[in-house]
C-alpha positions as CSV (number, residue, x, y, z in Angstrom):
1,M,-32.9,-1.6,9.5
2,D,-31.0,-4.9,9.6
3,N,-29.2,-6.0,6.5
4,N,-32.0,-8.4,5.6
5,A,-34.6,-5.6,5.5
6,L,-32.4,-3.3,3.7
7,Q,-31.7,-6.0,1.1
8,L,-35.4,-6.8,0.7
9,E,-36.1,-3.0,0.3
10,Q,-33.3,-2.8,-2.4
11,M,-34.8,-5.8,-4.3
12,R,-38.3,-4.6,-4.1
13,T,-37.9,-0.8,-5.0
14,K,-34.6,0.2,-6.2
15,P,-33.9,0.8,-9.9
16,G,-31.3,-1.6,-11.4
17,F,-30.9,-5.3,-12.4
18,I,-29.5,-8.6,-11.2
19,A,-26.3,-10.0,-12.6
20,A,-26.4,-13.6,-13.2
21,L,-23.0,-15.0,-12.5
22,D,-24.1,-18.6,-11.8
23,Q,-23.1,-20.8,-14.8
24,S,-21.7,-23.9,-13.3
25,G,-21.0,-27.6,-14.1
26,G,-21.6,-28.3,-17.9
27,S,-21.7,-24.6,-19.0
28,T,-18.5,-23.7,-17.3
29,P,-16.1,-24.6,-20.0
30,K,-18.3,-22.7,-22.6
31,A,-18.2,-19.6,-20.3
32,L,-14.4,-19.7,-19.9
33,S,-14.1,-20.4,-23.6
34,S,-16.0,-17.3,-24.5
35,Y,-14.0,-15.4,-22.1
36,G,-10.9,-16.5,-24.1
37,I,-9.7,-19.4,-21.9
38,K,-9.5,-22.6,-23.8
39,E,-10.0,-26.1,-22.4
40,D,-6.2,-26.8,-22.3
41,A,-5.7,-24.3,-19.6
42,W,-6.8,-26.5,-16.9
43,S,-6.1,-30.2,-16.1
44,N,-8.9,-30.9,-13.4
45,E,-12.0,-29.6,-11.9
46,T,-10.3,-27.8,-9.2
47,E,-8.2,-25.8,-11.5
48,M,-11.2,-25.2,-13.8
49,F,-13.1,-23.6,-11.0
50,A,-10.2,-21.5,-9.8
51,L,-10.1,-19.9,-13.4
52,V,-14.0,-19.4,-13.0
53,H,-13.4,-17.6,-9.7
54,Q,-10.9,-15.4,-11.2
55,M,-13.3,-14.5,-14.1
56,R,-16.0,-13.9,-11.6
57,T,-13.6,-11.8,-9.3
58,R,-12.7,-9.7,-12.2
59,I,-16.4,-8.8,-12.8
60,I,-17.2,-8.2,-9.3
61,T,-14.3,-6.1,-8.3
62,S,-14.5,-3.9,-11.5
63,P,-15.4,-0.2,-10.5
64,S,-18.4,-0.4,-12.7
65,F,-20.0,-3.2,-10.7
66,T,-21.7,-1.5,-7.9
67,G,-25.3,-1.3,-6.3
68,E,-25.7,2.0,-8.0
69,R,-26.9,0.0,-11.1
70,I,-26.8,-3.7,-9.9
71,L,-29.3,-4.7,-7.4
72,G,-28.0,-8.4,-6.8
73,A,-25.8,-11.1,-8.0
74,I,-26.6,-14.8,-8.4
75,L,-23.6,-17.0,-7.5
76,F,-23.1,-20.7,-7.6
77,E,-21.8,-22.6,-4.6
78,N,-18.2,-22.6,-5.7
79,T,-18.2,-18.8,-5.7
80,M,-20.1,-18.5,-2.4
81,D,-17.4,-20.8,-0.8
82,S,-14.5,-18.6,-2.2
83,D,-13.2,-15.3,-1.0
84,I,-12.9,-11.9,-2.9
85,E,-10.2,-9.6,-1.7
86,G,-10.1,-11.3,1.7
87,Q,-13.7,-11.6,2.4
88,P,-16.4,-14.4,1.8
89,S,-17.8,-13.5,-1.8
90,A,-21.4,-12.7,-0.4
91,D,-20.0,-10.5,2.3
92,Y,-17.8,-8.6,-0.3
93,L,-20.7,-8.1,-2.5
94,W,-22.8,-6.5,0.3
95,N,-20.2,-4.9,2.3
96,V,-18.2,-3.4,-0.4
97,K,-20.6,-3.2,-3.5
98,R,-24.0,-3.0,-1.8
99,V,-25.0,-5.8,-4.2
100,V,-27.4,-8.4,-2.8
101,P,-26.1,-11.9,-3.0
102,F,-28.2,-14.9,-4.2
103,L,-27.2,-18.5,-4.6
104,K,-28.0,-20.9,-7.3
105,V,-29.4,-24.1,-5.6
106,D,-30.7,-26.3,-8.3
107,Q,-28.7,-29.3,-9.3
108,G,-29.4,-29.0,-13.1
109,L,-32.2,-30.3,-15.3
110,A,-33.7,-33.7,-15.6
111,A,-34.0,-35.3,-18.9
112,E,-36.8,-33.9,-21.2
113,K,-40.3,-35.4,-20.6
114,G,-43.7,-34.2,-21.8
115,G,-42.0,-31.2,-23.6
116,V,-40.3,-29.7,-20.4
117,Q,-37.2,-30.4,-18.1
118,L,-38.0,-30.4,-14.5
119,M,-35.1,-29.9,-11.9
120,K,-33.2,-32.8,-10.8
121,P,-34.0,-33.7,-7.2
122,I,-32.0,-31.4,-4.7
123,P,-31.4,-34.0,-1.9
124,N,-28.9,-31.6,-0.1
125,L,-31.3,-28.5,-0.3
126,A,-31.7,-28.2,3.6
127,A,-27.8,-28.2,4.1
128,L,-27.2,-26.1,1.3
129,L,-29.8,-23.5,2.8
130,S,-28.3,-23.5,6.2
131,K,-24.9,-23.0,4.7
132,A,-26.3,-20.1,2.7
133,Q,-27.8,-18.6,5.7
134,A,-24.4,-18.8,7.5
135,K,-22.7,-17.2,4.5
136,H,-25.2,-14.2,4.7
137,I,-27.0,-15.1,1.5
138,F,-30.3,-13.3,0.8
139,G,-32.0,-15.5,-1.6
140,T,-31.8,-18.5,-4.0
141,K,-32.5,-19.3,-7.6
142,M,-33.6,-22.6,-9.3
143,R,-34.2,-23.1,-13.0
144,S,-36.5,-25.5,-14.9
145,F,-36.9,-25.5,-18.9
146,I,-40.1,-25.4,-20.9
147,K,-39.9,-26.3,-24.5
148,Q,-43.5,-27.1,-25.4
149,A,-46.9,-25.9,-24.6
150,N,-47.9,-28.9,-22.6
151,A,-50.4,-27.8,-19.9
152,A,-50.0,-30.7,-17.4
153,S,-46.1,-30.6,-17.8
154,I,-46.0,-26.7,-17.3
155,K,-48.1,-27.2,-14.1
156,D,-45.6,-29.9,-12.8
157,I,-42.8,-27.6,-13.4
158,V,-44.5,-24.7,-11.4
159,N,-45.6,-27.0,-8.7
160,Q,-42.0,-28.4,-8.4
161,Q,-40.7,-24.9,-8.2
162,F,-43.2,-23.7,-5.4
163,E,-42.6,-26.9,-3.3
164,A,-38.9,-26.1,-3.2
165,A,-39.7,-22.4,-2.6
166,Q,-41.7,-23.3,0.5
167,Q,-38.6,-24.9,2.0
168,I,-36.5,-22.0,1.0
169,I,-38.9,-19.4,2.5
170,A,-39.0,-21.5,5.6
171,A,-35.2,-21.2,5.9
172,G,-35.5,-17.3,5.8
173,L,-34.4,-16.9,2.2
174,V,-36.1,-15.3,-0.8
175,P,-36.5,-17.8,-3.8
176,I,-36.1,-16.8,-7.4
177,I,-38.3,-19.0,-9.3
178,E,-37.0,-19.6,-12.9
179,P,-39.2,-21.6,-15.3
180,E,-37.4,-20.6,-18.3
181,V,-39.4,-20.9,-21.8
182,D,-37.2,-21.9,-24.7
183,I,-37.0,-18.7,-26.9
184,H,-36.8,-21.3,-30.0
185,S,-40.0,-23.0,-29.1
186,P,-42.5,-22.8,-32.0
187,E,-45.2,-22.8,-29.2
188,K,-43.5,-20.0,-27.1
189,A,-46.4,-17.6,-26.8
190,K,-48.9,-20.5,-26.0
191,A,-46.5,-21.8,-23.4
192,E,-46.2,-18.4,-21.8
193,G,-50.0,-18.3,-21.6
194,L,-50.0,-21.7,-19.6
195,L,-47.1,-20.7,-17.4
196,K,-48.7,-17.4,-16.5
197,A,-51.9,-19.2,-15.5
198,A,-50.0,-21.8,-13.4
199,L,-47.9,-19.1,-11.7
200,L,-50.8,-17.0,-10.7
201,E,-52.5,-20.0,-9.2
202,E,-49.7,-20.9,-7.0
203,L,-49.0,-17.2,-6.1
204,N,-52.5,-16.8,-5.1
205,E,-52.2,-19.7,-2.6
206,L,-49.1,-18.5,-0.9
207,P,-49.6,-17.7,2.7
208,E,-49.7,-14.2,3.9
209,G,-46.2,-12.6,4.3
210,Q,-44.6,-15.0,2.0
211,L,-42.6,-13.5,-0.9
212,V,-40.9,-15.0,-4.1
213,M,-39.2,-13.4,-7.1
214,L,-39.9,-14.7,-10.6
215,K,-37.3,-14.9,-13.4
216,L,-39.1,-15.4,-16.8
217,T,-38.2,-15.4,-20.4
218,L,-38.9,-12.1,-22.2
219,P,-42.5,-12.8,-23.6
220,E,-43.7,-12.5,-27.1
221,Q,-46.5,-10.1,-25.9
222,N,-45.4,-7.0,-24.2
223,D,-46.3,-6.5,-20.5
224,F,-47.6,-10.1,-20.6
225,Y,-46.5,-10.6,-16.9
226,A,-48.1,-7.5,-15.7
227,E,-50.3,-9.4,-13.1
228,C,-47.1,-11.0,-11.9
229,V,-45.3,-7.7,-11.5
230,A,-48.2,-6.4,-9.6
231,H,-48.8,-9.3,-7.4
232,P,-48.4,-8.7,-3.7
233,K,-46.5,-12.0,-3.1
234,V,-43.9,-11.1,-5.8
235,A,-40.9,-9.1,-4.7
236,R,-39.7,-8.4,-8.2
237,V,-40.0,-10.0,-11.7
238,V,-36.7,-10.3,-13.6
239,A,-35.9,-11.3,-17.1
240,L,-33.4,-13.9,-18.3
241,S,-31.6,-13.2,-21.6
242,G,-32.2,-17.0,-22.7
243,G,-29.8,-16.8,-25.7
244,Y,-31.1,-13.5,-27.1
245,S,-28.2,-11.2,-27.8
246,R,-27.8,-8.1,-25.4
247,E,-29.2,-5.8,-28.0
248,E,-32.3,-8.1,-28.5
249,G,-32.7,-8.8,-24.8
250,N,-32.5,-5.0,-24.0
251,N,-35.1,-4.2,-26.7
252,R,-37.6,-6.8,-25.4
253,L,-36.9,-5.6,-21.8
254,R,-37.7,-2.0,-22.6
255,R,-41.3,-3.1,-23.7
256,N,-42.0,-4.8,-20.3
257,H,-42.8,-2.3,-17.7
258,G,-41.8,-3.2,-14.2
259,V,-39.6,-6.1,-15.3
260,V,-35.8,-5.8,-14.8
261,A,-33.0,-7.8,-16.3
262,S,-31.2,-10.9,-14.8
263,F,-28.9,-11.5,-17.6
264,S,-25.8,-13.8,-17.7
265,R,-24.4,-14.3,-21.2
266,A,-25.8,-10.9,-22.4
267,L,-24.1,-9.2,-19.5
268,I,-20.5,-10.6,-20.2
269,E,-20.8,-10.4,-24.0
270,G,-17.5,-9.4,-25.5
271,L,-15.4,-9.5,-22.3
272,S,-12.1,-11.3,-22.6
273,V,-9.2,-12.4,-20.4
274,Q,-6.9,-10.7,-23.0
275,Q,-8.3,-7.3,-22.5
276,S,-6.4,-4.6,-20.4
277,D,-8.2,-3.5,-17.2
278,A,-9.0,-0.2,-18.8
279,E,-10.5,-1.9,-21.8
280,Y,-12.4,-4.5,-19.8
281,N,-13.8,-2.1,-17.3
282,A,-15.0,0.2,-20.0
283,L,-16.8,-2.5,-22.0
284,L,-18.3,-3.8,-18.7
285,D,-19.4,-0.3,-17.7
286,E,-21.0,0.1,-21.2
287,S,-22.8,-3.3,-20.9
288,I,-24.1,-2.6,-17.4
289,Q,-25.3,0.8,-18.4
290,S,-27.2,-0.6,-21.5
291,I,-28.8,-3.3,-19.3
292,F,-29.6,-0.7,-16.5
293,E,-31.3,1.6,-19.0
294,A,-33.3,-1.1,-20.5
295,S,-34.4,-2.2,-17.0
296,T,-35.5,1.3,-15.9
297,M,-36.2,3.3,-19.0
298,K,-39.3,1.9,-20.5
299,T,-41.0,2.5,-23.8
300,N,-44.7,3.5,-23.9
301,G,-45.3,1.6,-27.1
302,H,-47.3,-1.6,-26.7
303,R,-45.8,-3.2,-29.8
304,N,-45.5,-7.0,-29.6
305,A,-42.0,-8.6,-29.4
306,G,-42.1,-9.7,-33.0
307,E,-42.8,-6.5,-34.4
308,Q,-40.1,-3.9,-35.4
């Protein structure tokens, strides 16, 4: 099997989860700050991104970060363009760690309109995709944001995602479609109903042989996305932590069969630049193990997320 076929097989069938290491732009100072690096530690963007790369490298090179439990890792462009231990980041991930590399391709969110935030236009998508291919990236990720249960707006979100997905599939990559539902939305369950209907409509129209992945907020109703999990056009359904703590995210995840994690904040919760390598690796190992277990060992109960 060539690498691409091996990677697809891993994404579709292997137990484990995806590490989302793709905070960028506006969220970068926040990510550095929670890691214990304050804003006075850098004086320009280049220095800031160098610090981020050190933070990412420490995660990726940790002995606990391997394809045994981690299926894939989502990077942002700066990480893809950098090296880890003398190899391009994506090559290091696959060759050394057996972790499938993904690239975040969206340019952030547009202003809120109609209760949602569409993606900003991605004018350089074609160039980014050919660069990603050259760098041996397997797939992409792009995020939109849903705050209210507005049917027309949610349809717009899903349409925009699938339009970009067509271009990504045509470039030989597997897109992760991420229409995040705000965990604080008073209409969360209703928004999830509208989102699922819109997703299934688009999935059913995908041409034969085309595959996408879905990255979804953990739903209010357990197993709510079961039809997406079983859909022949879906390689995998993964869940974002969306601001839930690791414990809450894991608890919800355990109640959703066939869904695995793609956590960012919840994965690196508690890690700090001040920790010794032994402390750091032990904590990361514990975090990875708890998310791995929630992704692979499911509860039989069908209690809803709001119930204890």
